[in-house]
N, C-alpha and C positions, 0 to 999 in steps of 0.2 A: 504494499499499500504505499502511495506517495505521501510526503510530508503534508501536502495540501489537503489530500483526502482525509488523512488522519485528523488533522486539526478540525476540518469541517465536521467530521464525525463527532469529535469531542464537543464542538460548539453546539451542534444539534442535541446531543445528550443534555448539555447544560440548559438549553432552552426548554427542553421537556421537563426537566427537573423543576425549573422556575414556574412552569405552567401548573405543575402539581403541587406548588406551594413550597418548593425546596429551594436550594441555591446551587451555585456553581460547585461548591464543595461537595454537595450531596451527590451531584453527577459524577464527580471524581471518585467518591467513595464506592459507588456502584461498580466503576470500572476496575477498583482495586480490591474488590472481593477476592480472597485467595481460593484457588481451586482446591478440590478434594483428591486426596491421593488415593491409590489403589486399595488401601486398607480402610478407607472411609474416614481418615483423619486429615485435618488441614496441613499443609506444608509448614515447615519451621519458619519463624519470622525472618524476613530478609530474602525469602525465596523470590520476591518480585511480584508485581501485580498481574492478574490474569489478562491475556490479550483477547479482546473481544473478537468473536468469529462473525465477520460481516458476510451478509447474504449476497451470493451472486445470482443475479436475475438473468434468465436465459429466454429465448424464444421457445415456442411450442409448436412443432411441425411433425405431423405424422406419428404422433404419440411419443415423440422424443424431444429432448431439450437441447438443441444445438445452439451454439453462438452464431451470430450473423456471419455469413460467409466472407463478408468484407472485413470483419474483425473490428468493426466500429462500435463505439459506445457513446453515450451522451450522459451528462449529469442531470439527475432528477433532484429538484428541490422542493421543500414544503412551501407553503403560502407566504412564508416570511423570508424566503431565499436561502434557508439553511439546507446544506447538502443532506440527501437521503440515501441515494444509492446511484450506481452507474447502471443504466439500462442498455440493452443491445440496440443498435440502430440498424434495423433490417434494411436489405438492399432489394432491388428489383429481382435479382436471382432467388432471394428467399421468398418473395411474393410468388414467383412461378413454382418454386418447390412446394409451397403450401397449396396451391391450386391442384398440383398433381396428387398430392396426399388426400385432399378433399374429394377429388374425383374417384380416386381408388377406393375410398370408404363409403361412397354413396350408395352403391349397390346393396351392401350388407345392411346399412342403416335404414335405408328407405324400405328394404325388404323385410325388416323386422316387424313384428306385430305392434300396433299402436300401444297395446297394454304393456308390452315389454319396454318400449321406449319410455313410457311413463314410469315404470319401475326404476329404469336407470336414471332418469332425471331426478327422481325422488331421492334416490342414493346421493345424488350431487347435493341436494339440500341438507342431508344428514351430515355430509362431511363439512359443509360450510358452517353448520351449527357448531361442529367440534373445533373449528378454527376461528370461531367468532371473534375472540379477543385479538387475533392477529389482524383481522380485517377492520376491526374498530380503529386500532392504531394506525393502519395504513390509510383509511378513509379520512381519519382526523388530520393527518399530516397533509394528505393530498388536497383536501378541500377547506382547510383552516377551520374546522369545526371543533367545538368542545367535545370531550369524550362522550357526554350524555347524547349529544345531537348525533355524533357519529355512530353511536350504538343504535339509535333509532333508524338511521339510514341502513345499517347492515341488517337489522331485524326486518325492515321492509324488503330488502333485497332477497333474503332467505324465503320469506313469505311470497314474493313474486315468483321465485322458482318452483316453489310448490304449486302455486296457482297454475303455472303453464304445464307442470307434470300431470296435473289432473285433466287437462284439455287434450292430451294426446289421443285418447280413445273416444272423444266426444266431437271433435271439430268435423269429422266426416258426416255425422248425423245432422249437424247444423248447415253444412254447405253442400251436402249431396241429398239425393232422394230420387223418387220416381216421378217422372214428368208426364202429364196428361198429353196425349197425341190422338190424332184422328186417323185410326187405322188399327188393324189387329197386330199391335206391337207392344212389347214392354220397352220403355225408354227410361233408362237409369243413368243418372250422373253421380260420379264419384270424384272426390279431389285426390290429386297426386302431387307430391313434391316437385318443385321446379328443377332442382339440381344443386349446383355449387352456387352459394350465395356470398358475395363479398360484403362485409359489414363494417362500416366506419363507426367506431363507438363514439358516443357524444364526449365532447371535449371537456365540459364542466362536471357532469355527473359521473364520476370515475368508477362507481360500483353499481348503484341502483339503475342508472341510465344504461350502463353496459349490459347488465343482465336483461333489462327490459327490451333491448334490441337483439340480443343473442338468442335467449331462450325460445321465443316463438319460431325462429328460423329452424332450429334442430328439433324442436317438439313436433313439427309437421314432417319430419323426415328428410329435410335438406341437410347438407353439410355446410360448413362455414369456414371462411378465412376472415378472421377478426383483425382489425387494425385498432390497436389500443389508443386511448387518449394520449396525444403527443406530450402534453403537459404533465399528466398524472397517470403513467402507465402501470405502476406497481400493483394496484388491486387486480388488473386484468392478468399480470403475469403470475401472481399468486393463485388466481382463479385457475389458471392452466394446471397448477400442481394439483389442485382438488380434482379437476377433471381426469387427470392421469391415474388417479387412485379411486375413481368412482365407477368403474365398469363402462365408461364411455369408450367405444372403440377408437383407437388411434386414427387420426385423420378426420374424424367427425367435426371437431373443432380445432382450428389452427390459429395460434395467436402470434401476432407480429407487433413489435413496438418500434417507434422511430418516427420519422416525418410523414404526417398524414398525406400531404400532397405527393410526396415522392412515392409512396407505396400505392395510393389510390389510383394514380394514372395507369400503371401497367395492368392493374386489376380490372379497371373500367374497360381497357382496350382488349383484355384477354379473350381469346375466342372460346375457351372452355369455361368461362364464368357465365352463369345463366341469369344472374340477377344481382343488384347492388343496392344496399341501403346506404344512403347518403346522410345519415343522422349527425355525423361529426364533421361534415364539410360546411365551409362558410358559402355565402351566396355565389361569389365568383368561381370558387373551385367547384361547386355543385353543377353550375352551368357547363364548365369544361368537361366534367365527368359524364354528364348527360350526353353530350355530343360524341365522345369517345364510346359510350355504351351503345349507341345507336347502330353501330357498325354490325353487331350481330343480334340486334333486336333484344338486348337484355331487358328484363323487367327492372324498373327503377323506382325506388321509394324515396321521394324527394325529402329534404329536411323540412321540419315544421316545429313550431312551439309545442312542447309536450311538458305536462305536469307528471312527472314520473311517479309522484306519490299517490296519484289518482288511480283508481282501479282500471286497468287496461281493458279494451274490448277485444274483439277478434281481428281487428284490422291488420295487425302486424302478422298474424298467421295466414290469413287469406291472401295477404299481398304476394307471398311466394308459394302459392298453390295453383296447379293447373286443373281444369276440370275435364275429366274423360266421360264421354257420353256413349253409352252402348245401347244399340237397338236389337231387340230379340223378338222373333215372330211368336205370336201367342197361338197360332193355329187358326183354322176357320171358325168363324163365329156364326151360328145359325139361330133359328127361332127358338130351338130347344136348348140353346146354350153353347158354351165353348166345347169343342171337341179335343182341347189341348190335354 
């Protein structure tokens, strides 16, 4: 670790100690807590302070945690400018790799039963609950919230994930059904997932907004390439660790961090991406991406003001569903009734 990074880390610890009612000395004491030896006793005095193990954040592509192929990283800071971590800055090559992984996973995920997808998503909620304190800390740092408000955001996020898990085997009943037709036919419509969806996570709502745009995509059987908030990517990168241990098949969700515009451009133009959600794009970037997406007639969900605390409807699920309609003859119909 460089001296600059180490000093920034110490300053951040001191800042957090002050927020909790402590002092700079309190933060230093935390770092100087002695480690425990193999026999369960503390080392002798003078053995030196314990060196904090800093977390290395990585991308999540195809069920694995690679660094960016470019080797680039960028500093992530809290709302007050204090250093939090170095996040990988994904490249165009990483975006293409993520699309390949998402396409490979699409057949298995879309072919799974809706009930099974619901079970898997509920398992994600269970794992999020188990790591609640970590996400409270990350959301508080990312969005400049008090611990109490951050806890409210995390609780709402977990509840939102459960909400979408419950919709997996119900959305077909809402959007599909039998259609009345003139003639001796059954006419049945059923929804099917669109395919690979690129999702630009909201820039300001680093966790609740993120889950509110990601969960409906995969709940309906699509696979996703998620571009995390450029300013606050850490909750998204930690969510990837949850997904990796929650029975979600590798490639169903791929998480990239870095420049939103840099990553969104190749995704919008990619011929194997079927749809794109522009939630995290500003007005100018959204226009440019819409033009690029038109080349292969991608479905485009335009950015719009959203209250992520409000109960969502089905719009984000139906936005990335295709409707398949089947005609089937009923047989001849006579005065005595059907002969079918």
